[in-house]
C-alpha angles and dihedrals in degrees: 000000000000111000095015124114136178111257101181143345130216127181113234131183121255091251090063090050088051092054092045092052091047090055090045092052090054090056095051146314117319121238122244093262092047090051091052090049091047091053091049093048093048089053100044108029099104104173138057119256095244092050091047092053092049092048091048090055091049092050093049089060091064115097113247094019117131127194095253093055093044092052092047090052090050091050095048100032096203114216100196141031095255094060092043092053089052089057097044112072122240111258091032118151092232113115127221091251089055090050088057090049090051091054091049091050091049092050091048092050094057 
């Protein structure tokens, strides 16, 4: 990795990683790390790509929501308030009413 540097980062849902690795495997053999990631993604990606994109747009509309948190919610798909509160950091700007809206959006996306 001499001469290479990271230019930017962007959080993406597991379903996007799954598609990327599928395209990459068609081009050639995956590396060991990519195979491990592929196995993980196949096991834990719980939602279709179209539904994930729609849910991401809904979550971005909520005040105080950042992309990292929205992607984490899409990856985990919390089913109740207790799990959602574990994902959302203390001191977050997201209100309780918005937490209820997040749960409704997640249930509608499944």
